[in-house]
LUMKOLVEX-273744 format. One record per residue: residue number from 1; chain; residue in one letter; z, x, y of N, C-alpha, C in turn. Coordinates in Angstrom, 3 decimals, decimal comma, padded with zeros to 6 digits, m for minus. Example, Ala and Ser with C-alpha at 12.3 -4.5 7.8 and 13.67 -1.06 7.14 Angstrom:
PT|1|A|A|007,800|013,190|m005,690|007,800|012,300|m004,500|007,800|013,200|m003,300;
PT|2|A|S|007,080|012,850|m002,250|007,140|013,670|m001,060|007,870|012,900|000,030;
//
This chain:
PT|1|A|M|037,085|007,996|013,667|037,445|009,275|014,410|037,050|009,065|015,986;
PT|2|A|D|035,821|008,535|016,377|035,964|007,622|017,584|035,351|006,524|017,137;
PT|3|A|S|037,011|005,744|017,298|037,424|004,587|017,449|038,209|004,704|019,038;
PT|4|A|S|038,057|003,293|019,221|039,135|003,305|020,845|040,429|003,302|020,038;
PT|5|A|A|041,297|002,889|019,190|042,131|002,844|018,858|042,654|004,624|018,607;
PT|6|A|F|041,981|005,711|018,426|041,894|007,070|018,295|041,924|007,899|019,724;
PT|7|A|R|040,957|007,105|020,718|040,703|007,768|021,798|042,194|007,500|022,493;
PT|8|A|Q|042,437|006,090|022,712|043,544|005,959|023,039|044,922|006,524|022,462;
PT|9|A|R|045,092|007,231|021,619|046,270|008,070|021,216|045,782|009,451|020,949;
PT|10|A|A|044,897|010,032|021,846|044,179|011,599|021,958|045,410|011,782|022,885;
PT|11|A|P|045,984|013,413|022,714|047,014|013,841|023,785|046,377|014,413|024,508;
PT|12|A|R|047,093|014,275|026,278|046,560|014,442|027,238|047,160|016,086|027,882;
PT|13|A|V|046,809|017,074|028,183|047,531|018,293|028,409|047,028|017,756|030,392;
PT|14|A|Q|048,789|018,144|030,735|048,781|018,153|032,108|048,639|019,598|032,940;
PT|15|A|L|047,407|019,763|033,860|046,307|021,448|033,787|047,106|021,380|035,769;
PT|16|A|S|047,318|022,523|036,284|047,702|022,933|036,891|046,487|022,319|038,589;
PT|17|A|D|047,205|022,034|039,400|046,376|022,060|040,566|045,434|022,713|040,771;
PT|18|A|D|045,803|023,981|040,779|044,936|024,919|040,979|043,999|025,437|040,296;
PT|19|A|P|042,578|025,253|040,567|041,342|025,205|039,835|041,240|026,667|038,798;
PT|20|A|D|041,564|027,820|039,370|041,487|028,754|038,195|042,435|028,796|037,238;
PT|21|A|T|043,691|028,066|037,797|044,813|028,466|036,628|044,248|026,839|035,753;
PT|22|A|A|043,415|026,305|036,061|043,260|025,196|035,168|042,174|025,469|033,758;
PT|23|A|T|041,518|026,209|034,761|040,233|026,604|034,043|040,885|027,478|033,019;
PT|24|A|Q|041,790|028,330|033,031|042,599|029,019|032,220|043,634|028,637|031,178;
PT|25|A|Q|044,109|027,498|031,654|044,440|026,675|030,691|043,755|025,704|030,195;
PT|26|A|T|043,204|025,578|030,563|041,847|025,008|029,348|040,925|025,641|028,231;
PT|27|A|V|041,412|026,649|028,591|040,462|027,612|028,115|041,441|027,957|026,750;
PT|28|A|Q|042,665|028,570|027,227|043,524|028,640|026,297|043,796|027,081|024,994;
PT|29|A|E|043,637|025,950|025,672|043,574|024,839|024,385|042,337|024,639|024,046;
PT|30|A|M|041,565|025,422|024,529|039,668|025,309|023,746|039,977|026,623|022,519;
PT|31|A|C|040,739|027,688|022,738|041,002|028,727|021,451|041,598|027,732|020,168;
PT|32|A|R|043,075|026,942|021,097|044,563|026,607|019,968|043,051|025,531|019,123;
PT|33|A|Q|042,359|024,690|019,765|041,497|024,355|018,932|040,508|024,772|018,021;
PT|34|A|I|040,377|025,901|018,766|039,055|026,504|017,807|039,772|026,713|016,424;
PT|35|A|H|040,696|027,749|016,723|041,441|028,409|015,452|041,685|027,319|014,689;
PT|36|A|Q|042,732|025,976|014,587|042,993|025,034|013,534|041,959|024,625|013,391;
PT|37|A|A|040,379|024,315|014,160|039,379|023,942|013,810|038,993|024,650|012,157;
PT|38|A|A|038,225|025,830|012,990|038,010|026,813|011,760|038,469|026,919|010,400;
PT|39|A|Q|040,175|025,734|010,057|040,221|026,117|008,640|039,930|024,436|008,260;
PT|40|A|D|039,403|023,863|009,004|038,833|022,452|008,581|037,482|022,524|007,264;
PT|41|A|P|038,260|021,574|006,290|036,649|021,644|005,234|035,417|021,214|006,117;
PT|42|A|L|035,560|020,336|006,702|034,307|019,990|007,065|033,859|020,692|008,352;
PT|43|A|V|034,116|021,473|008,923|033,716|022,940|009,713|033,270|023,666|008,989;
PT|44|A|Q|033,989|024,127|007,778|033,377|024,983|007,269|032,497|024,877|006,206;
PT|45|A|T|032,239|023,686|005,975|030,482|023,456|005,460|029,875|023,422|006,293;
PT|46|A|A|029,669|022,909|007,308|029,067|022,847|008,297|028,631|024,336|008,802;
PT|47|A|A|029,210|024,998|008,927|028,460|026,491|009,127|028,336|027,491|007,972;
PT|48|A|M|028,662|026,920|006,442|027,791|027,179|005,309|027,025|026,300|005,170;
PT|49|A|N|026,207|025,427|005,922|025,088|025,146|005,833|024,595|025,847|006,931;
PT|50|A|A|024,667|026,208|008,216|023,727|026,260|009,088|023,138|027,757|008,344;
PT|51|A|L|023,675|028,461|007,778|023,173|029,757|007,039|021,885|029,393|006,479;
PT|52|A|R|021,555|027,958|006,380|020,228|027,900|006,000|019,283|028,095|006,839;
PT|53|A|F|019,454|028,692|008,327|018,886|028,895|009,397|018,317|030,566|009,456;
PT|54|A|Q|019,598|031,052|008,400|019,379|032,229|008,893|018,324|033,093|008,350;
PT|55|A|G|018,165|034,492|008,769|016,440|035,120|008,453|015,644|033,979|008,600;
PT|56|A|G|014,643|033,755|008,016|013,557|032,788|008,356|012,843|033,704|009,346;
PT|57|A|P|011,730|032,987|009,956|010,336|033,668|010,653|011,117|034,369|012,201;
PT|58|A|F|012,329|034,204|012,152|012,453|034,387|013,758|014,100|035,885|013,146;
PT|59|A|G|014,394|035,978|012,166|015,435|036,999|011,340|016,429|036,599|012,100;
PT|60|A|F|017,212|035,294|011,740|018,161|034,706|012,313|019,357|035,854|011,870;
PT|61|A|T|020,864|035,987|013,049|021,520|036,404|011,632|022,832|035,312|011,045;
PT|62|A|A|023,566|035,015|010,539|024,944|034,535|010,794|024,911|033,513|011,738;
PT|63|A|A|025,208|034,483|012,867|026,013|034,101|014,452|024,838|033,103|015,244;
PT|64|A|E|023,707|033,096|015,082|022,404|032,989|015,484|022,588|031,786|015,031;
PT|65|A|A|022,489|032,064|013,247|021,793|030,237|012,638|023,229|029,417|013,078;
PT|66|A|C|024,450|029,890|013,399|025,513|028,612|013,770|024,567|028,363|015,402;
PT|67|A|W|024,079|028,410|016,434|024,290|028,127|017,094|022,457|027,353|016,993;
PT|68|A|C|021,785|027,608|016,353|020,897|026,966|015,966|021,338|025,348|015,367;
PT|69|A|W|022,133|025,865|014,307|022,856|024,310|013,937|023,603|023,521|014,743;
PT|70|A|C|023,809|024,061|016,078|024,564|023,159|016,952|023,762|022,807|017,830;
PT|71|A|K|022,121|023,402|017,800|021,389|023,093|018,880|020,640|022,049|018,337;
PT|72|A|H|020,615|021,574|016,589|019,992|020,937|016,120|020,900|019,180|015,967;
PT|73|A|Y|022,102|019,547|015,642|022,921|017,986|015,277|023,642|017,791|016,834;
PT|74|A|L|023,736|018,742|017,852|024,613|018,110|018,556|023,896|017,807|019,809;
PT|75|A|R|024,394|016,288|019,990|023,648|015,907|021,348|024,606|016,759|022,315;
PT|76|A|F|023,639|016,810|024,170|024,592|017,002|025,087|024,677|015,753|026,212;
PT|77|A|K|025,906|015,532|026,437|026,467|014,319|026,900|027,254|015,576|028,118;
PT|78|A|H|027,681|014,671|029,534|027,840|015,410|030,259|029,434|014,423|030,372;
PT|79|A|H|030,298|015,220|030,563|031,961|014,661|030,107|031,737|014,091|031,388;
PT|80|A|G|031,601|013,724|032,505|031,487|012,796|033,190|031,222|011,695|032,958;
PT|81|A|S|030,157|011,229|032,280|029,138|009,912|031,718|030,108|009,837|030,701;
PT|82|A|M|031,062|010,533|029,562|031,591|010,074|028,074|033,457|009,560|028,772;
PT|83|A|F|033,654|010,161|030,015|034,557|009,267|030,648|034,228|008,100|031,053;
PT|84|A|E|033,117|007,676|031,544|032,664|006,582|032,515|032,676|005,500|030,582;
PT|85|A|A|032,261|006,006|029,833|032,308|005,240|028,860|033,151|004,675|027,891;
PT|86|A|W|034,160|006,103|027,657|035,446|005,660|027,609|036,978|005,052|028,356;
PT|87|A|S|036,499|004,645|029,603|037,657|004,643|030,545|038,433|003,428|030,065;
PT|88|A|S|037,962|002,689|029,258|039,531|001,787|029,265|039,978|002,198|028,293;
PT|89|A|D|039,513|003,491|027,859|040,483|004,332|026,516|041,353|005,156|027,404;
PT|90|A|L|040,266|006,469|028,368|041,005|007,118|028,809|041,421|007,169|030,113;
PT|91|A|G|041,431|006,094|030,490|041,630|005,720|031,737|040,594|006,440|033,343;
PT|92|A|D|041,180|006,166|034,406|040,331|006,607|035,257|039,385|008,141|035,122;
PT|93|A|P|038,135|007,795|034,942|037,411|009,914|035,498|038,034|010,530|036,227;
PT|94|A|R|038,036|009,899|037,699|038,177|010,813|038,653|039,454|011,220|038,752;
PT|95|A|T|040,066|011,477|037,847|041,663|011,930|037,665|041,832|012,604|036,474;
PT|96|A|K|040,635|013,358|035,932|040,555|014,059|034,841|039,198|015,299|034,887;
PT|97|A|L|040,222|016,671|034,676|039,487|017,923|034,620|038,154|018,076|033,694;
PT|98|A|Q|038,562|017,848|032,553|037,896|018,100|031,390|038,442|017,479|030,040;
PT|99|A|L|037,279|017,176|029,168|037,668|016,146|028,223|037,360|017,272|027,533;
PT|100|A|L|038,296|017,249|026,224|037,861|018,363|024,665|038,232|017,161|023,557;
PT|101|A|I|036,820|018,001|022,641|036,767|017,007|021,872|036,962|018,134|020,463;
PT|102|A|A|038,053|018,169|019,692|038,449|019,411|018,860|036,868|019,199|017,476;
PT|103|A|P|036,316|020,583|017,040|035,538|020,760|016,422|035,382|019,731|015,071;
PT|104|A|D|036,804|019,634|014,593|037,177|019,219|013,219|037,452|017,515|013,553;
PT|105|A|V|037,499|017,172|015,004|037,044|015,561|015,534|035,606|015,208|015,329;
PT|106|A|L|035,008|016,224|015,945|033,967|016,405|015,936|032,558|015,799|015,188;
PT|107|A|V|033,530|016,533|013,784|032,162|016,729|012,838|032,899|015,582|011,951;
PT|108|A|R|033,597|014,250|012,384|033,454|013,107|012,029|033,608|011,842|012,854;
PT|109|A|M|032,635|012,124|013,545|032,453|011,056|014,527|030,621|010,650|013,962;
PT|110|A|S|030,469|009,373|014,461|029,377|009,056|013,859|028,153|009,756|015,099;
PT|111|A|R|028,153|010,037|016,241|028,075|010,422|016,792|028,020|011,921|017,635;
PT|112|A|M|027,802|013,096|017,313|028,323|014,079|017,562|027,395|014,499|019,136;
PT|113|A|E|028,540|014,132|020,372|027,387|014,925|021,419|029,205|015,243|022,291;
PT|114|A|G|028,402|015,855|023,386|029,296|016,480|024,420|028,572|017,294|025,116;
PT|115|A|D|029,406|018,197|026,152|029,365|019,016|026,955|029,303|020,795|026,694;
PT|116|A|C|029,250|021,732|027,518|029,218|022,385|027,057|030,143|023,059|026,501;
PT|117|A|A|031,719|022,463|027,149|032,642|023,301|026,523|033,186|022,617|024,808;
PT|118|A|I|032,501|020,860|024,293|032,323|020,623|022,781|031,347|021,626|022,229;
PT|119|A|Y|030,419|022,303|022,900|029,285|022,725|022,266|030,397|024,364|021,551;
PT|120|A|T|030,316|024,646|023,084|031,278|026,177|022,608|032,356|026,636|021,956;
PT|121|A|M|033,424|024,562|021,831|034,252|025,023|020,630|033,933|024,828|019,007;
PT|122|A|M|032,595|024,172|018,947|032,082|023,888|017,815|031,360|024,881|017,215;
PT|123|A|L|030,982|025,659|018,132|030,239|026,977|017,357|030,732|028,223|017,143;
PT|124|A|A|032,180|028,278|018,008|033,217|029,479|017,829|034,193|028,942|016,626;
PT|125|A|A|034,198|027,511|016,307|035,209|027,536|015,216|034,068|027,803|013,994;
PT|126|A|M|032,721|027,174|014,035|031,970|027,908|012,935|031,675|029,195|012,811;
PT|127|A|L|031,680|029,918|013,377|032,037|031,400|013,637|032,910|032,541|013,353;
PT|128|A|E|034,910|031,742|013,530|035,395|031,900|012,853|035,791|031,258|011,354;
PT|129|A|S|035,276|030,561|011,288|035,187|030,345|009,419|034,505|031,168|008,845;
PT|130|A|L|033,158|031,725|009,415|032,074|032,743|008,661|033,191|033,989|009,213;
PT|131|A|G|034,640|034,044|009,479|034,860|035,365|009,920|034,280|036,660|010,554;
PT|132|A|L|033,738|035,442|011,527|032,863|036,603|012,772|033,816|035,887|014,162;
PT|133|A|K|034,023|037,246|014,739|034,619|036,825|016,146|033,863|036,570|017,207;
PT|134|A|W|034,708|036,313|018,169|033,966|035,610|019,054|034,743|036,009|020,542;
PT|135|A|E|034,228|035,344|021,663|034,696|035,434|022,950|034,101|034,608|023,449;
PT|136|A|I|035,014|033,552|024,523|034,615|032,886|025,373|034,200|032,982|026,567;
PT|137|A|V|033,141|032,583|027,320|032,968|032,991|029,049|032,549|031,914|029,604;
PT|138|A|T|032,946|031,813|030,732|033,144|030,727|031,898|032,618|031,081|032,783;
PT|139|A|A|031,866|030,687|033,663|031,356|030,463|034,893|031,280|029,707|035,913;
PT|140|A|A|030,936|030,123|037,177|030,752|029,669|038,082|029,555|029,409|038,593;
PT|141|A|V|028,338|027,979|038,266|026,696|028,335|038,879|026,287|027,579|039,037;
PT|142|A|D|027,139|026,900|039,805|027,134|025,100|040,838|026,477|026,192|042,587;
PT|143|A|R|025,543|025,574|042,590|025,790|026,571|044,494|026,613|025,484|045,454;
PT|144|A|G|026,817|024,968|044,754|027,074|023,611|046,182|029,488|023,684|046,084;
PT|145|A|Q|029,445|024,494|044,439|030,815|024,852|044,367|031,016|025,889|044,070;
PT|146|A|P|030,540|027,503|044,667|030,354|028,637|044,262|031,340|029,036|043,348;
PT|147|A|E|032,793|028,303|043,786|034,360|029,108|043,369|034,788|028,114|042,121;
PT|148|A|I|034,410|027,556|042,011|034,779|026,402|040,662|033,731|026,887|039,744;
PT|149|A|F|034,486|026,687|038,590|034,108|027,204|037,156|033,704|025,800|036,415;
PT|150|A|S|031,842|026,279|036,130|031,223|024,780|035,688|030,387|025,201|034,789;
PT|151|A|H|030,630|025,810|034,145|029,906|026,189|032,572|030,461|027,210|031,737;
PT|152|A|V|030,444|026,636|030,409|031,365|027,443|029,576|030,302|027,773|028,399;
PT|153|A|W|030,564|028,868|027,811|029,566|029,624|026,904|030,328|030,075|025,392;
PT|154|A|P|030,001|030,072|024,622|030,797|031,496|023,561|029,927|032,550|023,242;
PT|155|A|R|030,368|033,476|023,204|029,515|034,672|022,166|029,979|035,181|021,275;
PT|156|A|A|028,674|035,764|020,464|029,405|036,645|019,076|029,699|037,496|019,260;
PT|157|A|V|030,519|039,011|019,037|031,113|039,605|019,392|031,051|040,744|018,124;
PT|158|A|L|029,724|041,263|018,223|029,233|042,127|017,244|029,167|043,642|017,713;
PT|159|A|P|029,206|044,349|016,336|029,093|046,025|016,566|028,135|046,551|017,759;
PT|160|A|A|026,306|045,469|017,814|025,949|045,971|018,640|025,751|045,535|019,837;
PT|161|A|G|026,709|044,690|019,954|026,702|043,979|021,452|027,488|042,518|021,057;
PT|162|A|N|027,543|042,185|022,319|027,822|040,672|022,297|026,925|039,750|022,838;
PT|163|A|E|026,799|038,976|021,774|025,343|038,410|022,037|025,818|036,550|022,869;
PT|164|A|P|025,395|036,304|023,753|025,498|034,979|024,274|024,937|034,007|023,012;
PT|165|A|L|025,889|032,648|022,999|025,119|031,737|021,625|025,666|030,584|022,740;
PT|166|A|D|024,829|030,010|023,885|025,235|028,887|024,917|023,964|028,184|023,994;
PT|167|A|A|024,154|027,043|023,032|023,408|026,151|022,534|023,674|025,158|023,397;
PT|168|A|S|023,969|024,631|024,214|024,373|023,347|024,841|023,511|023,643|026,720;
PT|169|A|H|022,747|024,637|026,899|022,051|024,927|028,198|020,987|026,071|027,414;
PT|170|A|G|020,990|027,289|026,754|019,721|028,127|025,975|018,661|027,466|025,205;
PT|171|A|K|017,487|027,939|025,324|016,574|027,640|024,673|016,356|028,709|023,266;
PT|172|A|Y|017,237|029,589|023,508|017,312|030,565|022,490|018,772|031,199|022,118;
PT|173|A|P|018,904|031,819|021,049|020,307|032,800|020,884|019,594|033,974|022,280;
PT|174|A|G|021,205|034,515|022,282|020,726|035,478|023,202|020,798|035,703|024,692;
PT|175|A|W|020,511|034,111|025,386|020,441|033,692|026,587|021,194|033,229|026,738;
PT|176|A|Q|021,416|033,418|028,166|022,361|033,124|029,232|022,289|032,856|030,545;
PT|177|A|V|023,162|032,109|031,712|022,808|031,941|033,060|022,689|032,617|033,335;
PT|178|A|P|020,935|033,101|034,219|020,637|034,531|035,033|021,480|035,021|036,231;
PT|179|A|A|021,345|036,401|035,788|023,006|036,799|036,943|022,531|036,096|038,469;
PT|180|A|E|021,634|035,949|038,728|021,521|035,394|040,019|022,199|034,420|040,471;
PT|181|A|D|021,986|033,633|039,258|023,081|032,162|039,307|023,994|032,082|038,951;
PT|182|A|V|024,989|032,998|039,024|026,674|032,906|038,329|027,415|033,773|039,889;
PT|183|A|H|028,192|033,089|040,522|028,491|033,515|041,863|030,277|033,898|041,095;
PT|184|A|R|030,500|033,403|040,140|031,589|034,127|039,418|031,771|033,808|037,902;
PT|185|A|M|032,324|035,203|036,928|032,120|035,246|035,882|033,846|035,559|035,248;
PT|186|A|W|034,299|034,618|034,528|035,831|035,879|033,858|035,630|035,309|031,964;
PT|187|A|V|036,038|035,912|031,431|035,337|036,330|029,718|037,111|036,478|029,102;
PT|188|A|F|036,847|035,699|028,158|038,404|035,543|027,472|038,210|035,531|026,116;
PT|189|A|D|039,528|036,554|025,120|039,024|036,317|023,659|039,770|035,359|022,654;
PT|190|A|Q|039,986|035,604|021,812|040,115|034,488|021,138|041,386|033,637|020,929;
PT|191|A|N|042,620|035,011|021,857|043,511|034,094|022,214|043,663|033,623|023,224;
PT|192|A|G|042,326|033,195|024,036|042,691|032,951|025,681|043,196|033,679|026,503;
PT|193|A|S|043,209|035,068|026,383|043,837|036,036|027,668|042,487|036,364|028,011;
PT|194|A|R|042,677|036,146|029,549|041,389|037,439|030,135|041,288|038,800|029,981;
PT|195|A|I|039,848|039,256|029,296|039,188|040,647|029,129|038,704|040,838|030,098;
PT|196|A|A|038,232|042,174|030,520|036,862|042,477|031,075|035,793|042,527|030,230;
PT|197|A|E|034,809|042,490|031,148|033,640|041,952|031,067|032,439|042,985|030,458;
PT|198|A|Q|032,512|043,201|029,538|031,765|044,443|028,642|030,436|044,306|029,164;
PT|199|A|G|029,792|042,791|029,217|028,144|042,729|029,675|027,623|042,213|027,952;
PT|200|A|A|026,675|041,732|027,909|026,022|041,376|026,655|024,905|041,979|026,362;
PT|201|A|R|024,757|041,448|025,164|023,459|042,264|025,083|021,886|041,872|024,799;
PT|202|A|F|021,833|040,721|025,343|021,023|040,036|026,470|021,479|039,553|027,613;
PT|203|A|G|020,215|039,786|028,644|020,682|039,274|029,883|019,951|037,878|030,133;
//
């Protein structure tokens, strides 16, 4: 799955030149891949294996157990670095906005690694395979580019409140970027449609 030939055949999606529109298009594509991957047997197996983290000394829920699995088995790698490494297959990295690796592809790779978008997709697909609802949060957190959405994470939609599950940057389930570092924030439902921010259970 992570061969040069496979990468050369990977689909390319043309995004808008407008950064906000491109962000929404990217999230919609993420949602499409998440729904597809949630039906994949290996993704479902990963979700079931994650449940061994449930309970324990911290009393983790099923959603938090999926966070633990991603935190333990995935390795963070910025998409720019991946473009540089795969430039012979993907082309000039300066022309790309985002690299997405579908969860059903990720679980078949020899090295499961990627950026916050890849973590978000994997975690959301695991949640969906367990019958749990989720949403996607994207935020502008770069002080040098306060208008550009530069980070993304999933939240589990729970009766007691929506819980951030930022496995790429968070040190524990429930952590999210501090409010003072967030310049803009958009929230999307499972269909990739923008919804009103209802707040999270944890800050």
